[in-house]
N, CA, C and O atoms as a GROMACS GRO file, in nm:
protein
  252
    1MET      N    1   0.872   3.107   1.637
    1MET     CA    2   1.013   3.141   1.637
    1MET      C    3   1.083   3.062   1.748
    1MET      O    4   1.036   3.058   1.862
    2LYS      N    5   1.194   3.000   1.713
    2LYS     CA    6   1.271   2.923   1.810
    2LYS      C    7   1.366   3.016   1.885
    2LYS      O    8   1.437   3.097   1.824
    3LEU      N    9   1.367   3.005   2.016
    3LEU     CA   10   1.458   3.086   2.097
    3LEU      C   11   1.600   3.034   2.084
    3LEU      O   12   1.620   2.914   2.064
    4PRO      N   13   1.700   3.121   2.096
    4PRO     CA   14   1.839   3.076   2.090
    4PRO      C   15   1.874   2.986   2.208
    4PRO      O   16   1.816   2.996   2.316
    5GLU      N   17   1.969   2.899   2.184
    5GLU     CA   18   2.017   2.810   2.289
    5GLU      C   19   2.093   2.890   2.394
    5GLU      O   20   2.168   2.982   2.360
    6ARG      N   21   2.074   2.857   2.520
    6ARG     CA   22   2.147   2.923   2.629
    6ARG      C   23   2.284   2.857   2.644
    6ARG      O   24   2.294   2.735   2.657
    7LEU      N   25   2.386   2.938   2.641
    7LEU     CA   26   2.522   2.888   2.658
    7LEU      C   27   2.575   2.930   2.794
    7LEU      O   28   2.549   3.042   2.840
    8ARG      N   29   2.647   2.843   2.858
    8ARG     CA   30   2.710   2.874   2.985
    8ARG      C   31   2.862   2.873   2.964
    8ARG      O   32   2.919   2.776   2.913
    9PHE      N   33   2.925   2.983   3.002
    9PHE     CA   34   3.069   2.997   2.983
    9PHE      C   35   3.145   2.880   3.043
    9PHE      O   36   3.241   2.832   2.983
   10THR      N   37   3.104   2.834   3.158
   10THR     CA   38   3.173   2.725   3.227
   10THR      C   39   3.165   2.592   3.150
   10THR      O   40   3.243   2.500   3.177
   11GLU      N   41   3.072   2.581   3.055
   11GLU     CA   42   3.058   2.458   2.977
   11GLU      C   43   3.133   2.464   2.843
   11GLU      O   44   3.143   2.364   2.773
   12LEU      N   45   3.186   2.582   2.808
   12LEU     CA   46   3.263   2.596   2.684
   12LEU      C   47   3.402   2.537   2.707
   12LEU      O   48   3.466   2.566   2.809
   13ILE      N   49   3.449   2.456   2.614
   13ILE     CA   50   3.576   2.385   2.630
   13ILE      C   51   3.693   2.476   2.595
   13ILE      O   52   3.700   2.528   2.483
   14PRO      N   53   3.787   2.498   2.689
   14PRO     CA   54   3.904   2.581   2.659
   14PRO      C   55   4.003   2.506   2.571
   14PRO      O   56   4.032   2.388   2.594
   15VAL      N   57   4.056   2.575   2.469
   15VAL     CA   58   4.157   2.519   2.380
   15VAL      C   59   4.279   2.610   2.385
   15VAL      O   60   4.268   2.730   2.362
   16ALA      N   61   4.395   2.553   2.414
   16ALA     CA   62   4.519   2.631   2.426
   16ALA      C   63   4.559   2.690   2.292
   16ALA      O   64   4.543   2.626   2.187
   17TRP      N   65   4.612   2.812   2.295
   17TRP     CA   66   4.664   2.876   2.175
   17TRP      C   67   4.794   2.809   2.134
   17TRP      O   68   4.865   2.753   2.217
   18GLN      N   69   4.825   2.815   2.004
   18GLN     CA   70   4.950   2.758   1.953
   18GLN      C   71   5.072   2.826   2.015
   18GLN      O   72   5.174   2.761   2.036
   19ASN      N   73   5.061   2.958   2.044
   19ASN     CA   74   5.177   3.030   2.100
   19ASN      C   75   5.186   3.018   2.252
   19ASN      O   76   5.278   3.073   2.312
   20GLY      N   77   5.092   2.948   2.314
   20GLY     CA   78   5.096   2.926   2.458
   20GLY      C   79   5.056   3.047   2.542
   20GLY      O   80   5.071   3.044   2.664
   21GLY      N   81   5.005   3.153   2.479
   21GLY     CA   82   4.974   3.276   2.551
   21GLY      C   83   4.833   3.286   2.606
   21GLY      O   84   4.797   3.388   2.664
   22GLY      N   85   4.753   3.182   2.589
   22GLY     CA   86   4.616   3.188   2.640
   22GLY      C   87   4.533   3.072   2.591
   22GLY      O   88   4.586   2.973   2.540
   23VAL      N   89   4.403   3.085   2.607
   23VAL     CA   90   4.308   2.984   2.560
   23VAL      C   91   4.192   3.054   2.490
   23VAL      O   92   4.168   3.173   2.510
   24THR      N   93   4.121   2.978   2.409
   24THR     CA   94   4.000   3.028   2.346
   24THR      C   95   3.888   2.928   2.370
   24THR      O   96   3.911   2.807   2.376
   25ARG      N   97   3.766   2.980   2.381
   25ARG     CA   98   3.647   2.895   2.398
   25ARG      C   99   3.552   2.928   2.283
   25ARG      O  100   3.506   3.042   2.270
   26GLU      N  101   3.523   2.830   2.201
   26GLU     CA  102   3.436   2.850   2.085
   26GLU      C  103   3.290   2.862   2.129
   26GLU      O  104   3.239   2.776   2.202
   27VAL      N  105   3.224   2.968   2.083
   27VAL     CA  106   3.083   2.992   2.115
   27VAL      C  107   2.995   2.939   2.003
   27VAL      O  108   2.894   2.872   2.029
   28ALA      N  109   3.032   2.967   1.878
   28ALA     CA  110   2.953   2.922   1.763
   28ALA      C  111   3.041   2.920   1.639
   28ALA      O  112   3.138   2.995   1.631
   29CYS      N  113   3.007   2.835   1.542
   29CYS     CA  114   3.077   2.834   1.415
   29CYS      C  115   2.986   2.779   1.306
   29CYS      O  116   2.887   2.712   1.334
   30GLN      N  117   3.023   2.809   1.182
   30GLN     CA  118   2.952   2.756   1.066
   30GLN      C  119   3.052   2.671   0.989
   30GLN      O  120   3.165   2.714   0.965
   31ALA      N  121   3.012   2.550   0.952
   31ALA     CA  122   3.102   2.460   0.881
   31ALA      C  123   3.154   2.526   0.753
   31ALA      O  124   3.082   2.597   0.684
   32GLY      N  125   3.279   2.499   0.725
   32GLY     CA  126   3.342   2.554   0.605
   32GLY      C  127   3.374   2.442   0.508
   32GLY      O  128   3.291   2.355   0.481
   33ASP      N  129   3.496   2.447   0.455
   33ASP     CA  130   3.537   2.353   0.351
   33ASP      C  131   3.599   2.224   0.406
   33ASP      O  132   3.651   2.144   0.328
   34GLY      N  133   3.596   2.204   0.534
   34GLY     CA  134   3.653   2.086   0.596
   34GLY      C  135   3.788   2.111   0.660
   34GLY      O  136   3.828   2.040   0.753
   35GLU      N  137   3.860   2.212   0.612
   35GLU     CA  138   3.990   2.246   0.671
   35GLU      C  139   3.978   2.356   0.774
   35GLU      O  140   4.055   2.360   0.870
   36SER      N  141   3.884   2.446   0.756
   36SER     CA  142   3.864   2.556   0.850
   36SER      C  143   3.716   2.593   0.852
   36SER      O  144   3.645   2.569   0.754
   37PRO      N  145   3.669   2.650   0.963
   37PRO     CA  146   3.528   2.688   0.969
   37PRO      C  147   3.496   2.804   0.876
   37PRO      O  148   3.583   2.885   0.845
   38GLY      N  149   3.371   2.812   0.831
   38GLY     CA  150   3.329   2.924   0.749
   38GLY      C  151   3.340   3.053   0.830
   38GLY      O  152   3.388   3.155   0.780
   39TRP      N  153   3.297   3.048   0.954
   39TRP     CA  154   3.316   3.157   1.050
   39TRP      C  155   3.313   3.098   1.190
   39TRP      O  156   3.264   2.987   1.212
   40ARG      N  157   3.366   3.174   1.283
   40ARG     CA  158   3.372   3.127   1.421
   40ARG      C  159   3.366   3.246   1.515
   40ARG      O  160   3.427   3.350   1.490
   41VAL      N  161   3.291   3.230   1.624
   41VAL     CA  162   3.287   3.329   1.732
   41VAL      C  163   3.343   3.260   1.855
   41VAL      O  164   3.299   3.151   1.892
   42SER      N  165   3.442   3.324   1.919
   42SER     CA  166   3.502   3.263   2.037
   42SER      C  167   3.537   3.369   2.139
   42SER      O  168   3.544   3.488   2.109
   43VAL      N  169   3.559   3.323   2.262
   43VAL     CA  170   3.599   3.409   2.372
   43VAL      C  171   3.742   3.370   2.407
   43VAL      O  172   3.772   3.252   2.430
   44ALA      N  173   3.831   3.469   2.410
   44ALA     CA  174   3.972   3.440   2.438
   44ALA      C  175   4.010   3.490   2.576
   44ALA      O  176   3.959   3.591   2.624
   45GLU      N  177   4.102   3.417   2.638
   45GLU     CA  178   4.161   3.457   2.767
   45GLU      C  179   4.311   3.462   2.749
   45GLU      O  180   4.373   3.363   2.708
   46LEU      N  181   4.371   3.576   2.779
   46LEU     CA  182   4.516   3.591   2.768
   46LEU      C  183   4.582   3.556   2.900
   46LEU      O  184   4.540   3.603   3.006
   47ASP      N  185   4.685   3.472   2.894
   47ASP     CA  186   4.764   3.438   3.012
   47ASP      C  187   4.879   3.536   3.028
   47ASP      O  188   4.925   3.562   3.140
   48ARG      N  189   4.926   3.592   2.917
   48ARG     CA  190   5.035   3.688   2.918
   48ARG      C  191   5.033   3.766   2.787
   48ARG      O  192   4.974   3.722   2.689
   49GLU      N  193   5.098   3.881   2.786
   49GLU     CA  194   5.110   3.960   2.664
   49GLU      C  195   5.208   3.893   2.568
   49GLU      O  196   5.302   3.826   2.610
   50GLY      N  197   5.183   3.912   2.439
   50GLY     CA  198   5.272   3.856   2.339
   50GLY      C  199   5.228   3.898   2.200
   50GLY      O  200   5.126   3.964   2.186
   51PRO      N  201   5.304   3.859   2.099
   51PRO     CA  202   5.269   3.895   1.962
   51PRO      C  203   5.142   3.824   1.918
   51PRO      O  204   5.111   3.714   1.964
   52PHE      N  205   5.069   3.888   1.827
   52PHE     CA  206   4.947   3.830   1.772
   52PHE      C  207   4.985   3.717   1.678
   52PHE      O  208   5.076   3.733   1.596
   53SER      N  209   4.918   3.604   1.687
   53SER     CA  210   4.946   3.489   1.600
   53SER      C  211   4.871   3.503   1.469
   53SER      O  212   4.751   3.528   1.467
   54ILE      N  213   4.943   3.488   1.360
   54ILE     CA  214   4.882   3.488   1.227
   54ILE      C  215   4.832   3.347   1.199
   54ILE      O  216   4.905   3.249   1.215
   55ILE      N  217   4.706   3.336   1.158
   55ILE     CA  218   4.647   3.207   1.123
   55ILE      C  219   4.627   3.207   0.971
   55ILE      O  220   4.538   3.276   0.920
   56ALA      N  221   4.709   3.131   0.901
   56ALA     CA  222   4.706   3.130   0.754
   56ALA      C  223   4.565   3.098   0.703
   56ALA      O  224   4.501   3.004   0.748
   57GLY      N  225   4.520   3.178   0.606
   57GLY     CA  226   4.389   3.156   0.546
   57GLY      C  227   4.272   3.208   0.625
   57GLY      O  228   4.157   3.186   0.586
   58SER      N  229   4.298   3.276   0.737
   58SER     CA  230   4.190   3.328   0.822
   58SER      C  231   4.188   3.480   0.823
   58SER      O  232   4.294   3.544   0.819
   59ASP      N  233   4.070   3.536   0.828
   59ASP     CA  234   4.052   3.680   0.844
   59ASP      C  235   4.002   3.701   0.986
   59ASP      O  236   3.887   3.670   1.017
   60VAL      N  237   4.088   3.753   1.073
   60VAL     CA  238   4.058   3.764   1.215
   60VAL      C  239   4.013   3.905   1.248
   60VAL      O  240   4.078   4.002   1.208
   61THR      N  241   3.902   3.917   1.321
   61THR     CA  242   3.852   4.045   1.369
   61THR      C  243   3.848   4.040   1.521
   61THR      O  244   3.787   3.951   1.579
   62LEU      N  245   3.914   4.134   1.584
   62LEU     CA  246   3.917   4.138   1.731
   62LEU      C  247   3.817   4.241   1.782
   62LEU      O  248   3.803   4.348   1.723
   63GLN      N  249   3.749   4.210   1.888
   63GLN     CA  250   3.653   4.302   1.949
   63GLN      C  251   3.683   4.316   2.094
   63GLN      O  252   3.614   4.390   2.164
   0.00000   0.00000   0.00000
């Protein structure tokens, strides 16, 4: 059995949100149809409170 890869938060690349309210760091994803990932796990950091951004064609689950 292969052990999972160790990820370091400091090595995850931050990507700014479209609404400017924070950043997200992608942890893992599965390739989709070329336009969007099949699924994605990410860690988000909020810079300020604001409305939730709707991402067309995505089913978003917050934890």
